[in-house]
N, C-alpha and C positions, 0 to 999 in steps of 0.2 A: 339737679334736684334742687331745685327751686321751688317745683310746683308742688302744689298740697293737695290730697285727693281729698274731695268733698263730693262726699254720697248728698244725693236725694234726701232731702226731710219732708217727712209726711206726719200729718196728725197723726192720733193714734185712734185706732178702730173703733168702731159703735160698741157700746158697754162699759167705755174707760167716762165717762161723763154726761151730763142730760145734754150739753151743747156740743159733744163733738161728735161726730157721722161719720161715719169709714166714705169715703170716695166711690164712685161710681166702677163698679166690679170689672169694668171695661179690659179686656185682656188688653193694656198697653204695657209692653216690654220696653221694660229700659237696658239698656247694655251695662255690664259693670266699669267702671271706672276707673280706665286706664291709663296714670298720667306720664307725663310724655317722658318722664324721669327713667320708666322700667325698660322700656327697650334701650336709652341711652345709657344705660347703665350694665345692661346684660351685653349688651354689644361692644362696652368697652373692657368687658372683662373678658371676652376671648379675644378680643386685638390683643390686648396684656398679654394672654397664653401663648397668641402664636407670636410676637414680637418675642415673647421671652423663650417661646422655641425656638426661633429663626435666628436669633443671636445665639447663643451657645450651641447649636451646631457649625456657626461657622466659624465661631473661637475654635471646636473644637475638628474642624476641616484643618486650619492652621496647624492646628499641633500634631492632625493625624500625616497630614504632607510632609512636615519638618523631621518627623521619625522615620516613615516609610517614602523615600523618594521613587519608589516604583510604583508609588498612586499618582497616575495623570489627570490632569483636571478633569475631565470630562468625564470618568470616575467617583473623583470627589461630585463633583457636583449631583451627581444622579444618585451614589450614597447620601447624601446631603438633603436632598427632596425624597427620597424614599425615608429616611428617617425623620422627619418634618410632617411628612405625612401619615405616621405609624402611630408618632407620639400625636397628635392633633384625633387620628381617626380613634386612638383609644380613648382620651377625654371624652369626644363626643359619643362610644358606647357609653362610657361610666356614667352619662349622664352628668356630667358634671357641670356645665351652663342651664340645667334645670332653673327657672326664675325661685319655687319655691324652697330651692336650697342657698341661693349667691344671699349672702350676709346673714345665714342661720348657724349661727355655734358651730360646733365641730363637724358636722355634717357636712359642711363645705368643704372641709380638708381633708376630712376621711375620701370625701370621692375624689377630689385631685390625687391624693396617694397612691387610690386604689388603681388610677386609671394612667399614673404614670408607672407604677411597679408593672403593670401587666405591660407597657408599651416597651419598657425593661426585657422583662421577658421573649416577645415578639423578635425586638431587635435584637437579642442574644442569638435564639433558633437559627435565625433569619442569616445572620452576622459567621456562625459556627458552618452553615449547611452550604452558605457562598464561598468559604474557605476568605473571607476577608483575611490580608496584614492588618493587623494591629486591629482584633477584634475584640480584645480582652479590654484596651484601654478606650476603645467607641463605646462599647457598651457600657461600661462600669463607671465612666466618667458622664456621659450623656447626660444618661436619667438623670441620676441623683444630681448633675450642677444645674438641672431646667427647674429639679425640684428644689433649689438653692434660691432659686430666683425666684421659680413662681409663687411659693410661698409666703414669703415677704413681700409681693405686689399686691396678692390678693387682701391680705391684711393693709398695707396702707389706701386700698380702691374702699376698704370699707370702711375707714376713718370716716369721711366725710359723710358717707349715708348714713351712719352712728349720729356722726354730729347733726346732718338735719332732723333724723325721725326724734331725738332727743327735742328739737324745736319744736315739735309738731307735726313735721312735711315729711313726705314720702310716705305715708303711713297708709296698710290697706282696711277699707272699712268693712268691719263685722258684724253681723247680726247673731246675734248670740241667744239658745234658746236650752232653757234648762229648769231646773230649779232654782227658788232664789239664793240660796246658800253658795250653789256650783257656780253660776251665773256671777255675783258678789267675788268669788274667789277667782275668776278669769277675769275678770274687769281690773282686779287688784295686782294681778299678775301682767297683764301688759300696761299696766300702768307705771310699775317696778320696773320692769325690761321693754324699754320701746326701742329699742335697738333690735328687737324683733321683729318690728314695723305690721301690728296690730293694733289697729282701734277699734273698742266698742263702739258704735257707733245708733244701735240700737238693742234689743230685748222684745222676745216672746217669751210669755207664760204661758202654763198650761190652761189659765183662763183669761188672759188677757189682762191680769193686775197683778202688781206689786204689795206686797204685806204693809211698806211704808207708801203707801200712794201711787200717780202715774211717772214717776221714774226710782231709780234705781242705781245709788250711788253718781246721781246727777247722768243715769244714763236714759229716755225716753222707754219706755215700753209701748210696744207701738200692736200688737195685735196678740191672738192666740198662738198654740203651736198648729192649728188646722190652716192658718193664714199664712204661715210659710212661703210658701211656693208663691203666694200672689204677692205677700210682700218685697219677696226680691227679683219678680221680674221689674213691680215698681219703683224700686229703690237704689236699684244698682251696686248690691253687695260685693266685695269680690269675694268673700268666706261667709259661709253659712259654720258657725259652732255649736255642733249638740255638744249638750252636757249634763250629767246623771239629774235623770227624773222617771220616777214609775211610768209614768208615760209612754218611755219611749220603747216600746215592745220591736220586735227584730222586723214583723209585717209595717208596722209606723215607721222607721225607720229607710226600708226597703223604697214604702212609698214615697219619704220626702227625696230621698236618690233617684227616683222616677218622676218628681213633678221640679227636679232642680237640673234633671237635662236638657241640654240648647240652650240653656239660660249665662254660661260663660261662667260660674260661680260656683266655688270649689264648694264638697263640706269634709268638715271634719269632726270626725269625734270622740269627741274624750273618754275613755275608757273611765273607769270608774277605779284602775291603778292609775290613781291622776300619780304617782310620785315614781312612776317607772317610765321608763324613755330609752333610748340611743339603741344596743347594741342590741341588747336586752330581750327585746320586745320582735315576734315574729307572728306574721298573720298567715293563718297556713288554711288549707279546705281538708276538713275530712266531712264523708259523710255528707258531702252536696252542703255542712255547714260552715263557714269562716266562722274562724279560733283564733284566740287570741293568745299567742303562746308567751310564758316569762319564764326564760332560762336564768337556771344558777351563776350567778356572779362568776366570772371565770379570770382568779389570779394566776392559773397554771398557763402549762405550753409557747408559744411560741413567742406571743407577745407579751409572755415575761420575763423569759430570756431576752428578748429585744432590750425590756424596760432597765434589765439588772445590768447588762453592758453599757446603756446609754448611763444609766446611772456611774456606775463604775470609772468609767472612760472620761466621762462628766465633770466628774467631782476632783478628777488627777488634772483634769486640762486647767479649770478655772482655779485650781491651787496654786497652779506654773502660771496661769497670764496674773491670778490674783497676789503672788507673792511679794509683790513692792507694796503695794495696799494692806496687806497684815501686818508687814512689817511696821507701816508710818501708824498703824492705827494702835500695836501696841506700844509703838515710844510715847506716842498721847497719852495712852493708859497711863503711864508710868508718869508720866512727868506731872500730868493733871492731880491723882493721889494717889496714897499711896495704898498697896495692898495686889493680888496679885493681878495676871493680866488675863487668865480667862477665868470662865465662872464656870462650873460646873454644878448640874442639878441632877437629880434623877427622876427620867419622861418614864412613859408607858412606851411601850412598842407597839408592835405588831403581833396580836394573840396574847397580849394582855402583859408581855417579857418585860422587865424593866431594865434600863437603861442607861446611862450618864451622859447626857447634851451637853454639848458645847459652846458657851460664848463668852462676848467679849465682853468683861466687866464692863456695865452701867451705870453701877449704884455701888454705895458706900457698902463698906465687908461689913456691918452691920444689919444690914436689909432687912435679913428675912428676921430679925428681932423685932425691927421698926412695925412692920406689917401687920403684927397683932394690934398695934397703939391705931395706926392707920382704919382699920375695918371699920368703923362708922363712916368713913367718909367715901369706900370703896365707888365705883363708877361703873364697875363692871356686872353687866347683867350674868344670870344663870351662875355656875360656878369661877366663874372667873374674875380674878382680880386685878381693877383697870382702873390708875384715873390719870388725866393730861397733866398735872401740876404734882406730879410724884417728888416730894420732899427728897427721896432718898436717889434720886437720879441723878449722876454728876452732868457738871458741863458739859466737860467732852461724849459722855453716855447720853445726853439729848442729843447731840449732834447724831451721832454712831444711831441711834434708833431712830432718826427720822427717817435715813436714807436704809435702814437695815442694814448694816455693815456691822453691826454685833452678832446678825446671825453666819455671817462667814463661816467662822470656826463650823461648825457644822459639814460643811463638806466634809471632814474628814470623817463624821459620823456616815455618813452618805459612801464614803468610799469603804468604810469597814462592814457595812450593811448593815445597819443597826434602821437607817433613813432611807428614802429615797429623795431624788432632788422633785419631786411633784407627788404631794399627797396629803392627808388629813393634818390637822396643828396636833405634834405629840401633847397630849398630856399630862398634867402631874399626877404623882400617885392617890392625892385626896380628892381631885377633881374623878378621876376614874373610877372612885368607890362609888360615888353619886351616881353612876349613870345606870338610866334604865335603860331595858333589854333592846330598847330602839337607837339609844345611844353608841350601846356596845358595837355595834355594826362598824364601827369608825374605825374598831382593831383588828378588821379583817385584814387590812392593807398597810403596810409601811407608815409610818407618820414620813410628814414631807415637810425641807426646805422650804416650798411656797406652796400652795394648794389655792382653792375655787374661792375661798373667803378672802386672801390675801390679797386677791387679785380683784376682788370687787368688792370693798371699802375698807379692808382691814379693821383697825379697831374699832371703824366709826357704825360698827354693825352690830345689829342685836345678836345678843346669846340664840333666840331660837334663828334667825337668819342665820347664824353660822352653822348651825347644825345642820337646816336643812341644805345649806352648801355644800359640807362634808362628809352629809348621808348622800347627796347625788352623787359626790364625787364616786362613792364606794360602791354605786349602781349601776353608773356608766363610764367607767373606767372604760378609755383608749387611749393608745398611742399618739390619735390623733386630739384627743380632749390633753395629754399631758406637753403635745408641742405646742396648744395653743395656750395655756396655762403658762408654760413657762416665756413664751411669747411677751403674753401682758405683762410682765412678774416684770420685767427692762420696765416699761411703762409708768407701772406703780410707784418700782422704787424710786427712781429717779424725778418722779412728782411729788414722791417724799408724803403722799395721800393717806390718811387714815391712821398715821403710826404716831405714836405715843410711850 
């Protein structure tokens, strides 16, 4: 993954300066630049998925033959071959190896989960129809076992890719076309999240000019909207990102799509609903018109039942596994300072219902009374109170906060149903009282022990960014997103990043 995609740079088109003229308009086509890392990464992911499947199926075969001696070697070998073929085929049909989703947020894991679930259904029906001995063991062990191996492997494969993108390598060159504000927003988003793999290398505007000159946030303005097709053919861009502008009528977008045919460049249109994404967006055709449907956030149904079950079982298992840690922390707090081990505080939960949150005490016992005296040196943004070197924090408390050990008693809040393992940060009553209509959407779901903002920077984030991430979770909630956040939480906690 060491190769960096370098698109061909061009001079701006005519009209951008007295000595800057467009190149001859001969139809010279430059194919989109494909870095050698792209097929290598894709084939690596395919190989990893297949190897994980084969490994699990082989081990499951040993378990089946040990329990059912009547299953002969040839029958077992045939069963294993069919199982591998069904799982790999289901993954292929679910498009889990599509280059556009590899390394891209929760969608990659959502497709992987859908493909594995489909294979479990197919295997179950086939095993029952064939009267296979031990069918229940085979079906309900092989599929979940492949998931337990494949999901972490996928995540581990992402790490070097995201690290390379953070260093400016393995990025896809993008030509952005829209008004100044929306293009600037796109440039800012790609720079804040380089792991997604986009780099805006050039901009087209309605008149070929930017209000601030020939560049927009350091990105050259190379032409007008009408020049997009020619710019793509000459420049080798991988993506044309069309953002909002009054110029873009349905007819003009259709024309642009036709102009890009045969260039190998993907056209991406950002709708006006910039902050809606994920499972809520659906494109359907009605009366010959493509319509973008935005469904209401769904917090009920089967997925909610699964989330509740995971919360109950997960919190109970974590309490059992971490009981020695809980006991050790309690003893350390009692030895360090006088006062209660647990700190109880009123917080606001789902639909604005108050509840009492549990934490290990990390401050002196009169911390709440001292807060008013420290308000002048508050470093928190928005309605939050934060200090990097809060004098109220005890020596043990500083260690607990660094590794988020003070949050562990909230597992009991999760088990009782007041909280979830994943969700927005539970606000104080005085914080929620200041919420506007947008912020109150955070209360549509249960607050979480961890969430998007915790795995994206924790206390180092600005208030606005924390709000955006919490609202994004509400709008895009899915089981795959929960699983991804839980996985990332371990890295954020053990790294002690952004906690104070």
